[in-house]
C-alpha positions as CSV (number, residue, x, y, z in Angstrom):
1,M,-5.0,25.9,31.8
2,A,-7.6,23.3,30.6
3,Q,-5.9,23.0,27.3
4,S,-2.5,22.1,28.9
5,L,-4.1,19.6,31.2
6,H,-5.8,17.9,28.3
7,A,-2.6,17.8,26.3
8,S,-0.7,16.1,29.1
9,Q,-3.2,13.3,29.3
10,A,-2.8,12.3,25.7
11,T,-1.2,8.9,25.2
12,P,2.1,9.0,23.5
13,A,2.4,7.4,20.1
14,T,4.6,4.3,19.8
15,T,7.8,5.1,18.0
16,L,10.7,3.2,16.5
17,F,13.9,5.4,16.2
18,G,11.6,8.4,16.5
19,I,9.3,7.3,13.7
20,P,5.6,6.9,14.9
21,I,4.6,3.3,14.0
22,G,1.3,3.2,15.9
23,D,-0.6,5.4,13.3
24,F,-0.6,3.0,10.4
25,G,-3.8,1.7,8.9
26,W,-4.3,-1.9,7.9
27,F,-2.7,-1.4,4.5
28,G,0.3,0.5,6.0
29,T,0.8,-2.2,8.6
30,L,0.8,-4.9,5.9
31,L,3.1,-3.0,3.7
32,V,5.7,-2.2,6.4
33,S,5.6,-5.8,7.6
34,V,6.2,-7.2,4.2
35,A,8.9,-4.7,3.5
36,A,10.7,-5.7,6.8
37,G,10.4,-9.3,5.8
38,F,11.9,-8.7,2.3
39,L,14.7,-6.5,3.7
40,S,15.7,-9.1,6.3
41,F,15.5,-11.9,3.7
42,F,17.9,-10.0,1.4
43,A,20.2,-8.9,4.2
44,A,20.5,-12.4,5.6
45,T,21.0,-13.9,2.2
46,F,23.7,-11.4,1.3
47,L,25.6,-12.0,4.6
48,S,25.3,-15.8,4.3
49,I,26.6,-15.6,0.7
50,I,29.7,-13.7,1.9
51,V,30.2,-16.2,4.7
52,I,29.9,-19.2,2.3
53,L,32.3,-17.5,-0.1
54,I,34.9,-17.0,2.6
55,A,34.4,-20.6,3.9
56,N,34.8,-22.0,0.4
57,S,37.9,-20.0,-0.2
58,A,39.5,-20.7,3.2
59,A,38.7,-24.3,3.6
60,H,38.7,-25.3,-0.1
61,T,35.3,-26.9,0.3
62,S,32.3,-26.7,-1.9
63,I,29.3,-25.4,0.0
64,D,26.4,-24.8,-2.4
65,F,25.3,-21.2,-2.5
66,A,21.6,-22.2,-2.6
67,V,22.1,-22.9,1.2
68,S,22.2,-19.2,1.7
69,Y,18.6,-18.5,0.7
70,R,17.1,-21.9,1.5
71,Y,18.3,-22.4,5.0
72,I,19.3,-19.0,6.1
73,G,17.5,-16.2,4.2
74,L,14.1,-17.7,3.9
75,P,13.7,-18.6,7.6
76,V,15.0,-15.2,8.8
77,G,12.7,-13.4,6.4
78,L,9.7,-15.4,7.5
79,I,10.4,-15.0,11.2
80,V,10.8,-11.2,10.8
81,L,7.6,-11.0,8.6
82,V,5.6,-12.9,11.3
83,A,7.1,-10.8,14.1
84,A,6.4,-7.5,12.3
85,L,2.9,-8.5,11.4
86,A,2.2,-9.5,15.1
87,T,3.7,-6.3,16.5
88,L,2.2,-3.9,14.0
89,G,-1.1,-5.7,13.8
90,T,-1.4,-5.6,17.6
91,L,-0.8,-1.9,17.6
92,W,-3.4,-1.4,14.8
93,I,-6.0,-3.5,16.6
94,K,-5.4,-1.7,19.9
95,R,-5.8,1.7,18.1
96,V,-9.0,0.5,16.3
97,L,-10.5,-0.8,19.6
98,R,-9.5,2.3,21.5
99,K,-11.4,4.5,18.9
100,A,-14.5,2.3,19.0
């Protein structure tokens, strides 16, 4: 009886799509945040290249493809990097303070 009472009082781990994200250390937090930033940079750059390609073909204009990474991919990647660092860093700090 005491064991089941203790198990029900445990705080649930924070999950994202069923993956526990609250159990990372400082290096895991940094690694996952940078990976999310890179992934979003490349995804935004790819999609913007496709949009520029279609716009250049349809409107017979000449939009430079460098716009795709300078003005779209880089800001999106940096925003996701900062948001991921803030979110995962907060979870890591809460866990460290809770154990102290």
